[in-house]
Structure formats: C-alpha cells, structure tokens
C-alpha positions in Angstrom: 6.5 17.8 -28.5 4.7 14.5 -28.7 6.1 11.8 -31.0 4.1 10.9 -34.1 3.7 7.2 -33.1 1.7 8.2 -30.0 -2.0 8.1 -30.9 -5.0 7.2 -28.8 -8.8 7.4 -29.0 -9.9 10.8 -27.8 -13.0 11.8 -25.9 -14.9 15.0 -25.8 -12.9 17.5 -23.8 -9.5 15.9 -24.4 -6.5 18.0 -25.3 -4.9 16.8 -28.6 -1.9 17.7 -30.7 -2.0 17.7 -34.5 0.5 15.3 -36.1 -0.4 16.5 -39.6 -1.2 19.9 -41.3 -4.9 20.6 -42.0 -4.4 23.6 -44.4 -8.1 23.8 -45.2 -8.7 25.0 -41.6 -5.4 26.9 -41.3 -4.0 24.3 -38.8 -0.4 23.3 -38.8 1.3 20.2 -37.3 2.2 20.7 -33.6 -0.8 22.9 -32.8 -3.1 21.9 -30.0 -6.9 21.9 -29.5 -9.8 20.5 -27.6 -12.0 17.7 -28.9 -15.5 19.1 -29.1 -17.3 16.3 -31.0 -16.7 12.6 -31.5 -17.9 11.3 -34.9 -18.4 7.6 -35.4 -20.0 7.4 -38.8 -19.0 6.9 -41.6 -15.6 6.6 -39.9 -14.3 7.6 -36.5 -13.2 11.2 -36.5 -13.2 14.3 -34.4 -14.1 17.9 -34.5 -11.4 20.0 -32.8 -11.4 23.5 -31.4 -7.9 24.7 -32.2 -6.0 27.0 -29.7 -2.8 29.0 -29.8 -0.1 28.6 -27.1 -2.0 31.0 -24.8 -5.1 28.9 -25.0 -7.0 31.4 -27.2 -9.4 30.1 -29.9 -7.9 30.0 -33.4 -10.1 27.9 -35.6 -12.3 24.8 -35.9 -11.0 21.7 -37.6 -13.6 19.2 -38.7 -13.5 15.4 -39.3 -10.0 15.1 -38.0 -8.7 11.5 -38.4 -7.6 9.8 -35.2 -4.2 8.9 -36.7 -3.6 12.6 -37.3 -3.7 13.6 -33.6 -2.1 12.6 -30.3 -4.1 12.7 -27.1 -1.9 15.0 -25.0 -4.0 14.9 -21.9 -4.0 11.1 -21.8 -0.3 11.0 -22.7 0.6 13.3 -19.7 -1.6 11.3 -17.4 0.0 8.0 -18.4 3.4 9.6 -18.0 2.5 10.5 -14.4 1.3 7.0 -13.7 4.5 5.6 -15.2 6.6 7.9 -12.9 4.5 6.9 -9.9 5.1 3.2 -10.7 8.8 3.9 -10.9 8.8 5.6 -7.6 9.7 9.0 -9.1 7.5 11.1 -6.8 8.5 14.5 -8.1 8.2 13.7 -11.7 4.8 12.0 -11.1 3.5 15.0 -9.3 4.6 17.3 -12.1 3.0 15.2 -14.7 -0.3 14.9 -12.7 -0.4 18.6 -12.3 0.0 19.1 -16.0 -2.6 16.4 -16.8 -5.2 17.8 -14.5 -4.6 21.3 -15.9 -5.2 19.9 -19.4 -8.3 18.0 -18.4 -9.8 18.6 -14.9 -11.6 15.3 -14.8 -8.3 13.4 -14.8 -8.0 14.1 -11.1 -10.6 11.4 -10.6 -8.6 9.0 -12.7 -5.5 9.7 -10.6 -7.5 9.3 -7.4 -8.8 5.9 -8.4 -5.4 4.7 -9.5 -3.8 5.8 -6.2 -6.5 3.8 -4.4 -5.9 0.8 -6.5 -2.2 0.6 -5.8 -2.0 1.9 -2.2 -5.4 1.5 -0.5 -5.8 -2.0 -1.8 -2.5 -3.0 -0.3 -3.3 -1.3 3.0 -0.5 1.3 2.6 -2.5 4.1 4.1 0.5 6.4 4.7 1.2 6.6 1.0 -2.5 6.7 0.2 -3.0 9.8 2.4 0.2 11.4 1.0 -1.1 11.2 -2.5 -4.6 12.3 -1.6 -3.1 15.4 0.1 -1.3 16.1 -3.2 -4.6 16.0 -5.0 -6.0 18.4 -2.4 -3.1 20.8 -3.1 -3.7 20.5 -6.9 -7.4 21.2 -6.5 -8.4 22.5 -3.0 -12.1 22.3 -4.0 -11.9 18.6 -4.8 -13.9 17.2 -1.9 -13.3 13.6 -2.9 -9.6 13.8 -2.0 -10.5 15.3 1.3 -12.8 12.5 2.1 -10.1 9.9 1.1 -7.5 11.7 3.3 -10.0 11.2 6.2 -10.5 7.6 5.3 -6.7 7.0 5.2 -6.3 8.4 8.7 -9.3 6.4 10.0 -7.7 3.2 8.7 -4.3 4.2 10.2 -6.2 4.7 13.5 -7.8 1.3 13.2 -4.4 -0.3 12.4 -2.7 1.1 15.6 -5.8 0.5 17.7 -5.8 -3.2 16.8 -2.2 -3.3 18.1 -3.4 -1.7 21.3 -1.4 1.4 20.5 -4.3 3.6 21.4 -2.4 6.9 21.6 -1.3 6.5 18.0 -4.8 5.4 17.1 -6.3 8.6 18.6 -3.6 10.7 16.9 -4.8 9.6 13.4 -8.5 9.7 14.3 -8.1 13.3 15.4 -6.3 14.0 12.2 -9.3 12.7 10.3 -11.7 15.0 12.3 -12.9 18.1 10.4 -11.4 17.1 7.0 -14.6 15.9 5.4 -18.4 16.4 5.7 -19.2 13.0 4.3 -21.9 11.6 6.6 -20.8 7.9 6.2 -17.2 8.6 6.9 -17.9 10.8 9.9 -20.2 8.1 11.3 -17.4 5.5 11.0 -15.0 8.0 12.5 -17.3 8.4 15.6 -17.6 4.6 15.9 -13.8 4.2 15.9 -13.4 7.0 18.5 -15.8 5.0 20.7 -13.9 1.8 20.1 -10.5 3.4 20.9 -11.8 5.0 24.1 -13.3 1.7 25.0 -9.8 0.1 24.6 -8.2 2.8 26.7 -11.0 2.3 29.3 -10.5 -1.4 29.6 -6.7 -0.9 30.0 -7.4 1.6 32.8 -9.8 -0.8 34.5 -7.2 -3.6 34.4 -4.8 -1.2 36.2 -7.6 -0.6 38.7 -7.8 3.1 37.7 -11.5 3.1 38.1 -12.1 6.8 37.8 -10.1 7.0 34.7 -11.9 4.0 33.2 -15.2 5.8 34.0 -14.0 9.0 32.2 -12.8 7.0 29.1 -16.1 5.0 28.9 -17.9 8.4 29.1 -15.8 9.7 26.2 -16.7 6.6 24.2 -20.4 7.4 24.8 -19.9 11.0 23.8 -18.8 9.9 20.3 -21.3 7.1 19.8 -24.1 6.7 22.3 -25.3 3.1 21.7 -26.5 0.3 23.9 -23.0 -1.1 24.0 -21.2 2.2 25.0 -23.9 3.0 27.6 -23.7 -0.5 29.1 -19.9 -0.1 29.4 -20.2 3.3 31.0 -22.7 1.9 33.5 -20.3 -1.0 34.3 -17.4 1.4 34.7 -19.5 3.6 37.0 -20.5 0.7 39.2 -16.8 -0.4 39.6 -15.9 3.1 40.5 -18.7 3.1 43.1 -17.4 -0.2 44.6 -14.0 1.5 44.9 -15.5 4.5 46.7 -17.5 2.2 49.1 -14.3 0.4 50.1 -12.8 3.8 50.9 -15.9 4.9 52.8 -16.7 7.7 50.3 -20.4 7.2 50.0 -21.3 10.5 48.4 -18.9 9.7 45.6 -20.3 6.2 45.3 -23.8 7.6 45.0 -22.7 10.0 42.3 -21.2 7.0 40.4 -24.4 5.1 40.7 -26.5 8.1 39.6 -24.4 8.2 36.4 -24.8 4.5 35.9 -28.6 4.8 36.1 -28.5 7.6 33.6 -26.7 5.3 31.2 -28.9 2.3 31.7 -31.3 0.6 34.1 -29.6 -0.9 37.2 -30.1 -4.5 38.2 -31.4 -5.5 41.7 -27.9 -6.0 43.3 -26.7 -2.6 42.1 -29.9 -0.9 43.3 -29.5 -2.5 46.7 -25.9 -1.3 47.0 -27.0 2.1 45.9 -29.6 2.2 48.6 -27.1 1.1 51.2 -24.9 4.1 50.2 -28.0 6.4 50.6 -28.6 5.0 54.1 -25.0 5.9 55.0 -25.5 9.5 54.2 -29.0 9.5 55.9 -31.0 10.0 52.7 -33.5 7.5 54.0 -36.5 8.2 51.7 -34.4 7.7 48.7 -32.8 4.6 50.2 -36.3 3.2 50.8 -37.2 3.8 47.1 -34.0 2.0 46.1 -34.6 -1.1 48.3 -38.2 -1.2 47.0 -37.2 -1.0 43.4 -34.5 -3.7 43.9 -37.0 -6.0 45.6 -39.5 -5.5 42.8 -36.8 -6.8 40.4 -35.7 -9.7 42.7 -38.7 -10.4 45.1 -37.0 -13.5 46.6 -33.7 -11.9 47.4 -33.2 -12.3 51.2 -30.5 -9.5 51.5 -32.7 -6.9 49.8 -35.8 -7.9 51.8 -33.8 -7.7 55.0 -32.4 -4.3 54.2 -35.8 -2.9 53.4 -37.4 -4.4 56.5 -34.7 -3.0 58.7 -35.1 0.5 57.2 -38.9 0.4 57.6 -38.7 -1.0 61.1 -36.3 1.5 62.6 -36.2 5.2 62.7 -32.6 5.8 61.7 -30.5 8.5 63.3 -27.4 9.9 61.4 -25.2 8.0 63.9 -27.0 4.7 63.3 -27.0 5.2 59.5 -23.2 5.2 59.4 -22.9 1.5 60.5 -22.4 -0.3 57.3 -22.5 -3.7 59.0 -26.2 -3.4 59.5 -27.1 -3.2 55.8 -25.8 -5.8 53.5 -24.9 -5.8 49.8 -23.0 -7.8 47.3 -20.5 -6.1 45.0 -21.2 -8.1 41.8 -18.7 -8.1 38.9 -20.0 -6.7 35.6 -18.8 -7.5 32.1 -17.9 -5.0 29.5 -19.3 -5.4 25.9 -16.5 -5.3 23.3 -16.6 -2.5 20.7 -14.8 -3.3 17.5 -12.6 -1.0 15.5 -13.9 -0.8 11.9 -12.0 -0.1 8.7 -13.4 2.2 6.0 -13.1 1.5 2.3 -11.7 4.3 0.2 -14.1 6.1 -2.2 -13.8 5.7 -5.9 -14.1 8.9 -7.9 -17.3 9.0 -10.0 -16.9 8.1 -13.6 -17.1 10.9 -16.2 -15.8 13.7 -14.0 
C-alpha cells in the first residue's frame, strides 16, 4: 500500500491509488484506477476509471483532487530507479517489470535512464545487460533490440581500437541480426570492414600475403567503398609479387586479375601483370597489358622495351619462361586506413 504522503502529478494513462474515500462514486481509499482525463480549469483535477484488484471496471470518479491520489505507476518506476542506483539489480528488475505492467510506456523511460547512466559513461556491458532485460520484459520492443546491437557495436569498436580484433569481431557478430534499423546496420558493416582491415594489415606485416588478401576481401564484402577496394587491390598486388618471387605466374595473374576487378591498375602493375602473362605464353593478353601500361606512362623505358621485345620476336613457350628478358619493378603500395566508428545509443521517443 502506498503511503499518504506520496502524491505526484498524474498524466492520462497513469495508474493511481485513492488516498481518500469518494463515496459519491462508491470509491474507497486504497482502490486503484486509471487516469482518463486531466482537468486544468478551474483547478487541476482528474477523472479516473476505477478498477477492482483483477483490473475490472468498477466505476468512474470525476474531478478527483491531486492530493487525494498517489501515482502508483510513477512510484513503482522511481522505486526501480532507486534500486538501480543502489546496485540492487534484482529489486530494480522486479520494480521495472511492475512499472511497465502498470504503464507500458514506462519502458521508454527506463530505456532512456539506462542510456543516461551507462551509455554516457561508456559502460557498454551494463548497457547491453539492461537492454536485454527490457527485451525480456517486452520482446516486441524493437528499441531495446536496436540498443543491444548498438552496445555490441561499441564493444567491438572498443576492442578493435586496442587491436584485439578477435574480440572485436565477437561483439560485432553478436550485433548482427538483432535489429533491422538501417542506420545501425550500416554502421555495423562499416565496423566489420574496419576490423577486417586491421586484421589484414596485421597479416601483411607478418608477410602472410594470401591471408591479408582474404581479409581485405572480407572488408570489401561488408562495405564496398573506394577505400576498401583500394586496400583489396594493394593486398592482391603484394600477393602477386610473392607469387612471382616463387615462380608461380598463374597464381600471380589471378591476383592481378582480382586487383583489376577492385580498381584500375597503374602502369607499373600493368607492366608486371603483362610480364607474368608472357611467362605463361599468353602473348596477346601480354601485348594488351604492355600497351595499356605504355598509354598510362608513355615515357617509361622499361614498359616500352618490354612491348618492343614482344612485338619484335615470335615467342616460343621456352623463350617465354626466361624472366630476365622482360623487366618489371615491384612497387610498394600503401593501404588506406579505415576507422572504427562508435554509434550513439538511441533515445526512446517521448510519449510512448
């Protein structure tokens, strides 16, 4: 039972408890009802639909004075907030469940309060915990689902910035499939791309060129942008250089083909690509490669020499395997950084 000194302004839809008898309407102290009308003139008062303990309609009480009622739904909500501030998780959950049962829109108030004390401090583990509780209280409450995804995205960003990319991916994958919010899912894809970029750079530094190529490809699959495609092309070219050093020209050609699919190649890469084609006796394609490279760098003596040699001689497969006769330069290519991006939590709409 609510104490008589607890009174609050009530809004339409609030659950209130009578602190006085209203015999003209057959209402006794301690009964509860729902505010159906707020009256501001001549003095603030409320019309209340009175219910029995089972929630069945009993009567209407008109022009009820604010000092004669206690706002039960607000009281229970505030009790839950007090327990939350005290760290009493079980009591807070119980109070929030009751408050939301009394007034469904209180779930938005709880959501916003959770955001204000956990998300604002960057405590995304507690933020996601409480948003999951709201999901349990009301599985249809999409706002909580979206915020759970946001919490996981921000945890992924946190670990990614520490180069703990496995943990980053763990939380990003946890975020996948939770929400249909377009903005959040777009940010999720961007962070997947940034995380795979980080993993790709780490593999490149270890000279694991095939793995770096796979990881840059994964980054592209989540967010195909100029940056991710440029990074994929660079990873492919480094893989091609590795294959050339090993004398694996078919594999090098495949890597260059993928690089060209990601973005246009520069003159040096086209020249090296054409040299690889010569080595596998694909001479017409090699001629096109040299010509294209020379069009991009008409004063390059290496490219011009390669094209002239190819056009001057009728190459046999045996001759075509002599790499010393065709020259190339294995240029170094830079990678374009892709930043991890945090996502702000979403406030619940007012007036839910």
